[in-house]
C-alpha positions, 0 to 999 in steps of 0.5 A, a space after each residue: 248182663 245179656 239175657 242167657 237165651 239169645 239167638 244172634 242171626 247175622 248175614 249179608 244183605 238179602 240173605 233172609 235174616 229178617 224173614 228167618 229171624 221173625 219165623 224163629 222168634 214166632 215159633 219160640 215165642 221170643 221177642 224179635 229184634 230187627 236191628 236193620 230197621 233201627 239203622 234205617 230209622 236213624 238214616 230216615 230221620 237224619 235224611 229227613 232233617 237234611 243232615 250230612 253224614 260228615 256233620 257229627 255235631 248235628 247228628 248228635 243233636 238230632 239223636 238227642 232231640 228225638 225219642 227213638 223207640 224199638 217195640 218188639 213182639 214175637 213176630 215183628 219189630 216196630 220203630 217209633 220216633 216221638 211216638 209215631 210209627 215210622 216202619 212204612 217209611 223204612 223200605 223206601 229205596 232212598 232210605 236203603 241207599 243211605 243207611 249203609 253210609 250212616 251205619 259206618 259212623 261210629 257214634 251211630 253204631 255205639 248209640 244203637 248197639 247200646 239200645 240193642 243190648 238193652 232190648 236183649 235184657 228184657 226177655 228171650 230174644 232173636 236178634 238179626 243184623 250184621 254184627 250181632 254175634 261179633 259185637 252186639 251179643 258176643 255171649 249169645 247162646 246161639 250164633 247163626 251166620 246165614 250165607 248165600 251166593 249173590 245169584 240166590 240173594 238177587 233172585 230172592 230180592 227180585 221176588 220180594 220186589 215182584 220184578 223179573 226184568 233183566 235191567 232190575 236183575 243187573 241193578 239188584 246184583 250191583 246193589 248187593 255187591 256194593 253193599 257187601 263191599 261196604 259191610 265187609 270192609 268198614 273199619 267199625 264192626 265189619 261183616 263177618 261170621 263169629 268164630 263160634 257161629 254156625 254158618 248155614 249155606 241157604 242156597 239149596 234150602 227152603 225157608 222152613 228148612 232154614 228155620 227148623 235148622 236154627 231151632 234145632 241148633 238152639 235146642 242143642 245149645 240150651 
């Protein structure tokens, strides 16, 4: 049974899920599970082993061979593979580029969803991703869907990357649009707001306002 105290936070790429989720978890002293890092870890491992997304047998072999663990506290999610922390590798552009391809594979999604549900049973949880409220934790006590326009998300990502030139802006906008298309149209677990989720439009909100809104909604739902 899924822990009764769970906050599921979904939203498109660069909508601020991880930043918001971490702060919400910290204020509530709940564990924070960033499922995006879990998918990145799998993508990094398979790419490192030169496994193609079409080779399902090799994908299964690699995932069976290596021990992928997710360690969570109330501020961050740490991924280890065979005992080694791999978080530093997971922000590499090559990983971010390939994760959308590997994440569409049903076997990988099933493999990680099981791990994500198991994590939610350990303690009160804030979990972020793209199908948490619809697939991973359909019975979450509070479901949030963060929404923001492409312009806002591009600006946020440029700020994180400390870039502000026109070429970078066009590249990031194109990247976000491409990822939105993949996430919204994939056959397995497409990105969408759960019917019972609270949709928060964050274009004109600062970080603290978003975090406080979620905490207030969660208090109301308890």
